[in-house]
PyMOL CGO cylinders between C-alpha atoms (Angstrom):
from pymol import cmd
from pymol.cgo import CYLINDER

trace = [
    CYLINDER, -4.39, 35.71, 130.43, -5.48, 38.84, 132.16, 0.3, 1, 1, 1, 1, 1, 1,
    CYLINDER, -5.48, 38.84, 132.16, -3.14, 41.26, 133.88, 0.3, 1, 1, 1, 1, 1, 1,
    CYLINDER, -3.14, 41.26, 133.88, -4.74, 40.36, 137.08, 0.3, 1, 1, 1, 1, 1, 1,
    CYLINDER, -4.74, 40.36, 137.08, -2.96, 36.99, 137.25, 0.3, 1, 1, 1, 1, 1, 1,
    CYLINDER, -2.96, 36.99, 137.25, 0.47, 38.03, 135.98, 0.3, 1, 1, 1, 1, 1, 1,
    CYLINDER, 0.47, 38.03, 135.98, 3.30, 37.95, 138.44, 0.3, 1, 1, 1, 1, 1, 1,
    CYLINDER, 3.30, 37.95, 138.44, 6.44, 39.97, 138.10, 0.3, 1, 1, 1, 1, 1, 1,
    CYLINDER, 6.44, 39.97, 138.10, 9.53, 37.97, 137.10, 0.3, 1, 1, 1, 1, 1, 1,
    CYLINDER, 9.53, 37.97, 137.10, 12.39, 38.26, 139.57, 0.3, 1, 1, 1, 1, 1, 1,
    CYLINDER, 12.39, 38.26, 139.57, 15.83, 38.17, 137.96, 0.3, 1, 1, 1, 1, 1, 1,
    CYLINDER, 15.83, 38.17, 137.96, 18.50, 35.97, 139.56, 0.3, 1, 1, 1, 1, 1, 1,
    CYLINDER, 18.50, 35.97, 139.56, 20.94, 38.01, 141.60, 0.3, 1, 1, 1, 1, 1, 1,
    CYLINDER, 20.94, 38.01, 141.60, 24.48, 38.18, 140.31, 0.3, 1, 1, 1, 1, 1, 1,
    CYLINDER, 24.48, 38.18, 140.31, 26.78, 35.71, 141.86, 0.3, 1, 1, 1, 1, 1, 1,
    CYLINDER, 26.78, 35.71, 141.86, 30.01, 37.02, 143.35, 0.3, 1, 1, 1, 1, 1, 1,
    CYLINDER, 30.01, 37.02, 143.35, 33.14, 35.20, 142.22, 0.3, 1, 1, 1, 1, 1, 1,
    CYLINDER, 33.14, 35.20, 142.22, 36.61, 35.21, 143.79, 0.3, 1, 1, 1, 1, 1, 1,
    CYLINDER, 36.61, 35.21, 143.79, 39.45, 33.39, 142.08, 0.3, 1, 1, 1, 1, 1, 1,
    CYLINDER, 39.45, 33.39, 142.08, 37.05, 31.83, 139.60, 0.3, 1, 1, 1, 1, 1, 1,
    CYLINDER, 37.05, 31.83, 139.60, 34.90, 30.23, 142.37, 0.3, 1, 1, 1, 1, 1, 1,
    CYLINDER, 34.90, 30.23, 142.37, 31.54, 31.22, 143.69, 0.3, 1, 1, 1, 1, 1, 1,
    CYLINDER, 31.54, 31.22, 143.69, 32.00, 32.95, 147.08, 0.3, 1, 1, 1, 1, 1, 1,
    CYLINDER, 32.00, 32.95, 147.08, 29.63, 30.48, 148.82, 0.3, 1, 1, 1, 1, 1, 1,
    CYLINDER, 29.63, 30.48, 148.82, 31.47, 27.47, 147.35, 0.3, 1, 1, 1, 1, 1, 1,
    CYLINDER, 31.47, 27.47, 147.35, 34.74, 28.96, 148.47, 0.3, 1, 1, 1, 1, 1, 1,
    CYLINDER, 34.74, 28.96, 148.47, 33.51, 29.34, 152.10, 0.3, 1, 1, 1, 1, 1, 1,
    CYLINDER, 33.51, 29.34, 152.10, 32.19, 25.77, 152.16, 0.3, 1, 1, 1, 1, 1, 1,
    CYLINDER, 32.19, 25.77, 152.16, 35.32, 24.17, 150.67, 0.3, 1, 1, 1, 1, 1, 1,
    CYLINDER, 35.32, 24.17, 150.67, 36.90, 21.75, 153.09, 0.3, 1, 1, 1, 1, 1, 1,
    CYLINDER, 36.90, 21.75, 153.09, 33.94, 21.68, 155.55, 0.3, 1, 1, 1, 1, 1, 1,
    CYLINDER, 33.94, 21.68, 155.55, 32.10, 18.45, 156.30, 0.3, 1, 1, 1, 1, 1, 1,
    CYLINDER, 32.10, 18.45, 156.30, 29.04, 17.57, 154.26, 0.3, 1, 1, 1, 1, 1, 1,
    CYLINDER, 29.04, 17.57, 154.26, 26.06, 15.79, 155.73, 0.3, 1, 1, 1, 1, 1, 1,
    CYLINDER, 26.06, 15.79, 155.73, 23.24, 13.96, 153.99, 0.3, 1, 1, 1, 1, 1, 1,
    CYLINDER, 23.24, 13.96, 153.99, 20.23, 12.62, 155.88, 0.3, 1, 1, 1, 1, 1, 1,
    CYLINDER, 20.23, 12.62, 155.88, 17.73, 10.45, 153.99, 0.3, 1, 1, 1, 1, 1, 1,
    CYLINDER, 17.73, 10.45, 153.99, 14.54, 10.46, 155.96, 0.3, 1, 1, 1, 1, 1, 1,
    CYLINDER, 14.54, 10.46, 155.96, 15.48, 9.02, 159.34, 0.3, 1, 1, 1, 1, 1, 1,
    CYLINDER, 15.48, 9.02, 159.34, 16.96, 5.79, 157.98, 0.3, 1, 1, 1, 1, 1, 1,
    CYLINDER, 16.96, 5.79, 157.98, 20.35, 6.71, 156.39, 0.3, 1, 1, 1, 1, 1, 1,
    CYLINDER, 20.35, 6.71, 156.39, 23.07, 9.23, 157.16, 0.3, 1, 1, 1, 1, 1, 1,
    CYLINDER, 23.07, 9.23, 157.16, 26.19, 10.09, 155.17, 0.3, 1, 1, 1, 1, 1, 1,
    CYLINDER, 26.19, 10.09, 155.17, 29.06, 12.26, 156.38, 0.3, 1, 1, 1, 1, 1, 1,
    CYLINDER, 29.06, 12.26, 156.38, 31.87, 13.39, 154.08, 0.3, 1, 1, 1, 1, 1, 1,
    CYLINDER, 31.87, 13.39, 154.08, 34.78, 14.77, 156.08, 0.3, 1, 1, 1, 1, 1, 1,
    CYLINDER, 34.78, 14.77, 156.08, 34.70, 12.32, 159.04, 0.3, 1, 1, 1, 1, 1, 1,
    CYLINDER, 34.70, 12.32, 159.04, 38.01, 12.19, 160.83, 0.3, 1, 1, 1, 1, 1, 1,
    CYLINDER, 38.01, 12.19, 160.83, 37.16, 9.15, 162.93, 0.3, 1, 1, 1, 1, 1, 1,
    CYLINDER, 37.16, 9.15, 162.93, 34.70, 7.52, 165.25, 0.3, 1, 1, 1, 1, 1, 1,
    CYLINDER, 34.70, 7.52, 165.25, 34.88, 8.65, 168.88, 0.3, 1, 1, 1, 1, 1, 1,
    CYLINDER, 34.88, 8.65, 168.88, 32.18, 6.46, 170.35, 0.3, 1, 1, 1, 1, 1, 1,
    CYLINDER, 32.18, 6.46, 170.35, 30.13, 3.63, 168.82, 0.3, 1, 1, 1, 1, 1, 1,
    CYLINDER, 30.13, 3.63, 168.82, 27.13, 1.70, 170.16, 0.3, 1, 1, 1, 1, 1, 1,
    CYLINDER, 27.13, 1.70, 170.16, 24.02, 0.41, 168.40, 0.3, 1, 1, 1, 1, 1, 1,
    CYLINDER, 24.02, 0.41, 168.40, 22.04, 3.35, 169.75, 0.3, 1, 1, 1, 1, 1, 1,
    CYLINDER, 22.04, 3.35, 169.75, 24.71, 6.13, 169.68, 0.3, 1, 1, 1, 1, 1, 1,
    CYLINDER, 24.71, 6.13, 169.68, 27.53, 7.07, 167.29, 0.3, 1, 1, 1, 1, 1, 1,
    CYLINDER, 27.53, 7.07, 167.29, 29.83, 10.06, 167.82, 0.3, 1, 1, 1, 1, 1, 1,
    CYLINDER, 29.83, 10.06, 167.82, 32.14, 11.08, 164.95, 0.3, 1, 1, 1, 1, 1, 1,
    CYLINDER, 32.14, 11.08, 164.95, 34.96, 13.58, 164.82, 0.3, 1, 1, 1, 1, 1, 1,
    CYLINDER, 34.96, 13.58, 164.82, 34.92, 16.36, 162.23, 0.3, 1, 1, 1, 1, 1, 1,
    CYLINDER, 34.92, 16.36, 162.23, 37.40, 19.11, 161.59, 0.3, 1, 1, 1, 1, 1, 1,
    CYLINDER, 37.40, 19.11, 161.59, 36.00, 21.58, 164.16, 0.3, 1, 1, 1, 1, 1, 1,
    CYLINDER, 36.00, 21.58, 164.16, 34.11, 19.39, 166.63, 0.3, 1, 1, 1, 1, 1, 1,
    CYLINDER, 34.11, 19.39, 166.63, 31.86, 16.35, 166.49, 0.3, 1, 1, 1, 1, 1, 1,
    CYLINDER, 31.86, 16.35, 166.49, 28.58, 15.02, 165.07, 0.3, 1, 1, 1, 1, 1, 1,
    CYLINDER, 28.58, 15.02, 165.07, 26.45, 12.65, 167.18, 0.3, 1, 1, 1, 1, 1, 1,
    CYLINDER, 26.45, 12.65, 167.18, 23.63, 10.41, 166.06, 0.3, 1, 1, 1, 1, 1, 1,
    CYLINDER, 23.63, 10.41, 166.06, 21.14, 8.79, 168.45, 0.3, 1, 1, 1, 1, 1, 1,
    CYLINDER, 21.14, 8.79, 168.45, 18.75, 6.09, 167.39, 0.3, 1, 1, 1, 1, 1, 1,
    CYLINDER, 18.75, 6.09, 167.39, 18.34, 2.37, 167.31, 0.3, 1, 1, 1, 1, 1, 1,
    CYLINDER, 18.34, 2.37, 167.31, 20.04, -0.39, 165.33, 0.3, 1, 1, 1, 1, 1, 1,
    CYLINDER, 20.04, -0.39, 165.33, 22.63, 2.07, 164.04, 0.3, 1, 1, 1, 1, 1, 1,
    CYLINDER, 22.63, 2.07, 164.04, 25.21, 0.33, 161.86, 0.3, 1, 1, 1, 1, 1, 1,
    CYLINDER, 25.21, 0.33, 161.86, 28.22, 1.65, 159.96, 0.3, 1, 1, 1, 1, 1, 1,
    CYLINDER, 28.22, 1.65, 159.96, 27.55, 0.51, 156.42, 0.3, 1, 1, 1, 1, 1, 1,
    CYLINDER, 27.55, 0.51, 156.42, 30.83, 1.87, 155.00, 0.3, 1, 1, 1, 1, 1, 1,
    CYLINDER, 30.83, 1.87, 155.00, 33.80, 3.94, 156.16, 0.3, 1, 1, 1, 1, 1, 1,
    CYLINDER, 33.80, 3.94, 156.16, 36.19, 4.71, 153.30, 0.3, 1, 1, 1, 1, 1, 1,
    CYLINDER, 36.19, 4.71, 153.30, 38.70, 7.51, 153.52, 0.3, 1, 1, 1, 1, 1, 1,
    CYLINDER, 38.70, 7.51, 153.52, 36.78, 10.39, 155.14, 0.3, 1, 1, 1, 1, 1, 1,
    CYLINDER, 36.78, 10.39, 155.14, 33.32, 9.20, 154.04, 0.3, 1, 1, 1, 1, 1, 1,
    CYLINDER, 33.32, 9.20, 154.04, 31.11, 7.31, 156.42, 0.3, 1, 1, 1, 1, 1, 1,
    CYLINDER, 31.11, 7.31, 156.42, 27.62, 5.91, 155.83, 0.3, 1, 1, 1, 1, 1, 1,
    CYLINDER, 27.62, 5.91, 155.83, 25.33, 4.87, 158.68, 0.3, 1, 1, 1, 1, 1, 1,
    CYLINDER, 25.33, 4.87, 158.68, 21.95, 3.01, 158.51, 0.3, 1, 1, 1, 1, 1, 1,
    CYLINDER, 21.95, 3.01, 158.51, 19.37, 2.51, 161.22, 0.3, 1, 1, 1, 1, 1, 1,
    CYLINDER, 19.37, 2.51, 161.22, 16.55, 4.43, 162.77, 0.3, 1, 1, 1, 1, 1, 1,
    CYLINDER, 16.55, 4.43, 162.77, 17.79, 7.91, 163.60, 0.3, 1, 1, 1, 1, 1, 1,
    CYLINDER, 17.79, 7.91, 163.60, 16.05, 9.90, 166.34, 0.3, 1, 1, 1, 1, 1, 1,
    CYLINDER, 16.05, 9.90, 166.34, 18.39, 12.84, 166.68, 0.3, 1, 1, 1, 1, 1, 1,
    CYLINDER, 18.39, 12.84, 166.68, 21.44, 14.52, 165.15, 0.3, 1, 1, 1, 1, 1, 1,
    CYLINDER, 21.44, 14.52, 165.15, 23.65, 16.84, 167.21, 0.3, 1, 1, 1, 1, 1, 1,
    CYLINDER, 23.65, 16.84, 167.21, 26.54, 19.14, 166.36, 0.3, 1, 1, 1, 1, 1, 1,
    CYLINDER, 26.54, 19.14, 166.36, 29.22, 20.03, 168.91, 0.3, 1, 1, 1, 1, 1, 1,
    CYLINDER, 29.22, 20.03, 168.91, 31.61, 22.72, 167.70, 0.3, 1, 1, 1, 1, 1, 1,
    CYLINDER, 31.61, 22.72, 167.70, 34.44, 24.40, 169.50, 0.3, 1, 1, 1, 1, 1, 1,
    CYLINDER, 34.44, 24.40, 169.50, 33.57, 27.86, 170.72, 0.3, 1, 1, 1, 1, 1, 1,
    CYLINDER, 33.57, 27.86, 170.72, 34.08, 30.53, 168.05, 0.3, 1, 1, 1, 1, 1, 1,
    CYLINDER, 34.08, 30.53, 168.05, 34.74, 28.11, 165.28, 0.3, 1, 1, 1, 1, 1, 1,
    CYLINDER, 34.74, 28.11, 165.28, 31.20, 27.59, 163.90, 0.3, 1, 1, 1, 1, 1, 1,
    CYLINDER, 31.20, 27.59, 163.90, 31.54, 30.09, 161.04, 0.3, 1, 1, 1, 1, 1, 1,
]
cmd.load_cgo(trace, "trace")
């Protein structure tokens, strides 16, 4: 291969560790985790309860605010411990966080 098509290799940056954990992992520990599969399925780890529930609107409490889903035919598939899974056609996802607590 000619030199013309060679690209420089970028080395991975060093990860910063505190107390044996990656700094990013340490910041994210204990925060809610969201998974959205297309617009048909939603999973939230760290749900502290359901505040409002209709077939077109579900509002869930998280540690520092709430998460709201709007759509149609929304159904709670499972709610075990702090994990909730919702199925249906999702149109929008909204976060509402208390002022100054987003980071």
